[in-house]
Structures are given as C-alpha cells and as structure tokens.
C-alpha positions in Angstrom: 7.5 26.4 -7.5 6.2 23.3 -8.2 5.9 20.0 -5.7 8.4 18.0 -7.2 11.1 20.8 -7.5 10.4 21.5 -3.6 10.9 18.2 -2.7 14.0 18.5 -4.8 15.3 21.3 -3.1 14.3 20.4 0.4 16.2 17.0 0.2 19.1 18.5 -1.3 19.8 21.0 1.3 19.1 18.2 4.0 21.8 16.3 2.1 24.0 18.8 2.1 23.8 19.8 6.1 24.0 16.3 7.0 26.3 14.7 4.7 30.5 13.9 4.5 32.8 12.4 2.0 32.4 8.5 2.6 29.0 8.4 4.0 26.9 6.2 2.7 23.8 6.9 5.2 22.2 9.8 5.9 19.7 10.5 8.4 16.6 13.1 8.4 13.4 13.4 10.7 9.9 15.0 9.0 10.4 18.0 11.4 13.9 18.6 9.2 11.4 18.9 6.3 9.8 21.3 7.8 13.0 23.0 9.1 14.7 22.7 5.2 11.3 24.2 3.7 11.2 27.2 5.5 15.3 27.6 5.2 14.5 28.0 1.7 12.2 30.7 2.3 9.3 28.3 0.8 6.0 27.3 2.6 5.7 24.8 4.5 4.7 21.2 2.7 1.0 20.4 3.0 1.7 17.1 3.2 5.2 16.1 4.2 4.7 12.1 3.8 4.7 13.3 -0.8 7.6 14.9 -0.2 9.2 11.4 0.1 6.7 9.9 -1.8 7.6 11.9 -4.6 11.7 11.4 -3.7 11.0 7.6 -4.2 8.6 7.2 -7.2 8.0 10.0 -9.0 11.0 12.5 -9.5 14.8 11.8 -9.2 17.2 12.7 -6.5 18.8 16.1 -7.2 22.3 15.3 -9.3 24.4 16.8 -6.6 23.3 13.5 -4.1 23.7 11.2 -7.4 27.3 12.0 -8.1 28.3 11.6 -4.2 27.4 7.7 -4.4 30.1 5.0 -4.9 30.4 3.4 -8.1 27.9 1.2 -8.9 25.2 2.3 -6.3 22.8 4.6 -5.9 20.7 6.5 -3.0 17.5 5.8 -2.1 15.3 6.4 1.1 14.3 3.9 3.2 12.1 3.9 6.6 14.2 4.8 9.3 12.5 4.8 12.7 8.9 6.7 13.9 8.8 10.0 11.8 12.6 9.2 10.8 14.1 8.8 7.1 17.5 7.8 5.9 19.3 7.6 2.7 21.5 4.4 1.9 23.3 3.5 -1.0 21.9 0.2 -2.3 22.8 -1.2 -5.9 19.9 -0.2 -7.4 17.1 1.9 -6.7 14.2 2.4 -9.2 13.2 -1.1 -10.8 13.4 -1.1 -14.2 12.7 -3.6 -17.1 15.5 -4.4 -19.2 16.0 -4.0 -22.8 16.7 -7.0 -25.4 15.3 -9.3 -22.5 13.2 -12.2 -24.5 9.6 -11.9 -24.1 7.6 -15.2 -24.1 4.4 -15.0 -25.5 1.3 -16.5 -23.6 -2.2 -17.5 -24.5 -4.2 -14.4 -23.1 -6.8 -15.7 -20.6 -7.9 -12.7 -19.3 -11.4 -12.6 -19.5 -12.9 -10.3 -22.5 -15.0 -8.1 -20.3 -11.8 -7.2 -18.4 -10.0 -6.9 -21.2 -12.3 -4.1 -22.3 -12.6 -1.8 -19.7 -9.1 -2.6 -18.1 -6.8 0.2 -17.7 -3.1 0.6 -17.5 -3.0 0.9 -13.8 -1.6 -0.9 -10.9 -5.6 -3.3 -10.6 -5.4 -3.6 -14.2 -2.0 -5.3 -14.1 -2.7 -7.2 -10.7 -5.8 -8.1 -12.6 -3.7 -10.0 -15.9 -1.6 -11.6 -13.3 -4.2 -13.0 -11.8 -6.1 -14.1 -14.9 -3.1 -15.7 -16.5 -1.7 -17.3 -13.8 1.7 -15.4 -14.5 3.1 -16.0 -10.5 2.6 -20.1 -11.0 4.2 -19.6 -14.7 7.0 -17.4 -13.5 7.8 -19.1 -10.0 6.9 -23.1 -11.0 4.9 -22.8 -7.5 0.8 -23.4 -7.3 0.0 -19.8 -6.3 -3.4 -18.9 -4.4 -4.2 -15.0 -3.9 -4.3 -14.8 -0.3 -5.3 -10.6 0.1 -5.1 -7.7 -1.9 -3.8 -4.2 -0.8 -2.9 -6.0 2.6 -2.0 -2.7 4.8 -0.3 -3.9 8.0 2.9 -2.1 10.3 6.3 -3.8 10.7 8.7 -2.9 13.2 11.5 -0.8 12.5 15.0 0.0 14.5 15.5 3.8 14.9 18.4 5.0 12.5 19.2 7.6 14.8 19.3 5.3 18.6 17.7 2.1 17.9 14.8 1.8 19.7 12.1 -0.1 18.0 9.1 1.6 16.6 6.1 0.9 14.3 6.2 1.5 10.5 2.8 1.7 8.7 3.6 -0.1 4.9 1.2 -1.6 1.9 1.7 -4.2 -0.5 -0.7 -4.5 -3.6 -1.1 -8.3 -3.2 -0.1 -11.1 -1.5 0.2 -14.8 -2.5 1.2 -18.2 -0.8 2.5 -20.5 -2.9 3.8 -24.5 -2.8 6.1 -26.0 -4.6 6.1 -30.2 -5.5 7.8 -30.8 -2.1 5.5 -29.2 -0.1 7.3 -26.4 1.1 4.8 -23.2 1.9 5.7 -20.1 0.3 4.4 -16.1 0.7 4.8 -14.1 -2.2 4.2 -10.1 -1.9 3.6 -8.6 -5.4 4.1 -4.8 -5.8 2.7 -3.6 -8.9 3.0 -0.2 -10.5 1.8 1.1 -13.7 1.0 4.9 -15.3 3.8 6.8 -14.5 5.0 6.1 -11.2 8.1 3.7 -10.9 8.8 0.4 -8.7 11.7 1.3 -6.1 13.6 -1.0 -4.0 12.2 0.1 -1.1 8.6 -1.5 -1.7 10.5 -4.9 -2.0 13.1 -3.7 1.1 9.5 -3.5 3.1 7.6 -6.6 1.7 10.9 -8.9 2.8 9.8 -7.4 6.4 6.0 -8.5 6.2 7.2 -11.8 5.3 9.4 -12.0 7.8 7.3 -10.3 10.8 4.4 -11.7 9.9 4.8 -14.7 7.8 7.6 -16.0 10.0 6.6 -19.7 8.5 6.9 -19.3 5.1 9.7 -18.6 2.8 10.1 -14.9 1.6 10.0 -14.3 -2.5 8.9 -11.1 -2.9 7.7 -10.4 -6.5 7.4 -7.3 -8.8 5.0 -6.5 -11.9 5.5 -4.0 -14.0 3.5 -2.9 -17.8 6.2 -2.6 -20.5 2.8 -2.4 -22.7 -0.7 -2.7 -21.9 -0.3 -6.4 -22.9 3.3 -6.7 -22.3 4.3 -7.3 -18.4 7.8 -7.5 -16.5 7.8 -9.9 -13.8 10.8 -9.9 -11.3 11.9 -11.7 -8.4 14.7 -10.4 -5.4 17.0 -12.2 -3.0 18.1 -10.7 0.1 21.9 -10.8 2.0 23.4 -9.1 4.1 20.7 -6.2 4.0 21.0 -5.6 0.3 18.2 -6.9 -1.9 19.2 -7.7 -5.5 16.9 -8.8 -8.9 17.1 -12.9 -8.3 15.7 -13.2 -12.3 13.2 -11.2 -14.7 10.7 -12.2 -17.2 8.8 -10.2 -19.5 5.6 -11.9 -20.8 3.1 -11.2 -23.8 -0.5 -12.1 -23.8 -1.8 -12.9 -26.9 -4.8 -14.2 -28.3 -4.6 -18.6 -28.6 -5.1 -18.2 -32.2 -1.9 -16.0 -32.9 0.4 -18.5 -31.5 1.7 -20.6 -34.5 3.0 -24.3 -34.0 6.4 -23.7 -34.9 6.6 -21.2 -31.7 5.2 -23.7 -29.8 7.2 -26.4 -30.6 10.4 -23.6 -29.6 9.6 -23.4 -26.1 8.7 -26.9 -26.2 12.4 -28.2 -27.5 13.4 -25.0 -24.9 11.7 -27.1 -22.0 13.5 -29.7 -22.5 17.0 -29.3 -22.4 
C-alpha cells in the first residue's frame, strides 16, 4: 500500500466517523490518525505529520469527502491547535494559475550564472522573483527582502476546547515594503515548484504570522508558482470573516531584453496611460 493511498484511507475513515450532513468543520487529532490506521489493519504511519502533508499538498482528498462540501466550496485541512487538525470548508483549497490569463513579458534580469544552474524548485523560483524585482512590479511597492525560510510559531486556539497553543510554521520568504505615502507592509511569500501544490492553508498561516509577528505592518501575503521555467504566476490574497480569497493574479514571462519588440513596449505604455 502506498503512503498516499494510506493517507487517503485514513482521512476517509476519520471523516466518515465524525461527519454529519451539513457540517462545515470536522476535527481530529494525531492520535486519531493512529487509531484509524489500526482500524484499517494498516501499520502505524512512521511520520504522522507526513500523512497530513500529503493530503494538503500531494494527493486529493477522497471523492467521498469532496462531494459533501457545499456548492462552490472545498474541504481543506487546517491546524486546529496542539496535535489537533480541522477539516474546514473554504472557497478554494489548492492555488492554481488560471488558464488563458494574459501573460506580461518582462526583460529577464536573472544573472546568467543563476539561470544556467537554476532548477524548477522553490529556491530557483524565489531567486527569479528576487532578481527581477517581481514583487515591486506586482504590488507597486518598493520591496526589500527581510528573511528567507522564516521558521516561527503562531498562537492558535484549539478547535476542540479553545485552549491556546503554539504551532510551528515556515514561510519561504519575507519582504517588507513601502508605498508612496510611506506606509509599511509585510509580504510573506510562499513558493512551490515541482509536483507539490500551493494551498490556502499556507496563506492562512502567513496572515497569522503577519498579524502576530509584525502587528504594526499591513499584511499582503503573496504566492509564487512556476507555470513554465520562465513563466511565473504571482497571487495576492485578502482575508475577511476568516475566509481567504485571491485578490489579484498576474503571469510574468521573463525573456531576453532583445526579444521585446518596440510595438510590444508601445502597447504596454499605452495600457499604462489609460
């Protein structure tokens, strides 16, 4: 039995035991993962955290769970406190680039030695975002890298009894930004390359990191994803009533400067003056 199929069977059993029609939240603990595996006659998962990680980013939730979500909503696994998780319905779970969205071509400022050896993983993606100042272009802010791979903790109230607890989280990059009025912003950045997907859970965590660690700054969480090796999708999010939605999405194609034709630049200039 593959690790992915075991994770799906475990969550399917837990959901069936706890879900009642109309529920939009289902809680379970790390111990429940072990109990469900034993009930299935399967060996105890060696890494319980990897079971949840797989269901968040690598494999879809079972169809039997997906079909219970209200129209226009999906299930996602959120942190629910100390050793607690909560399946909650949200407007979307995985963050995927829209098809058919206009792609903006920009001169590639990535140093040649970086381009030569860059892969398609998160670090290569973050390097291209940084060298090409894509956050500045995307947000209209002057953005400055503050810290890479920020590992910190956030306080979460238990979904079971409301007890506050600490949860470890990681943000791929953190920028601070300034606007034309002098206001200060914090921009947590999540990036995904390869076969893993970006999830709304990461953005939910980044909002909490911004609110709890940088309370004096305006939060503007960002996600970055390769569409192709030189085509990058950037997303910005907003949160209202504990629901996260995509505020903006742009696609950027990094090309050699000489590949930008004069008429193409003229079209961009005209669009900017409208």
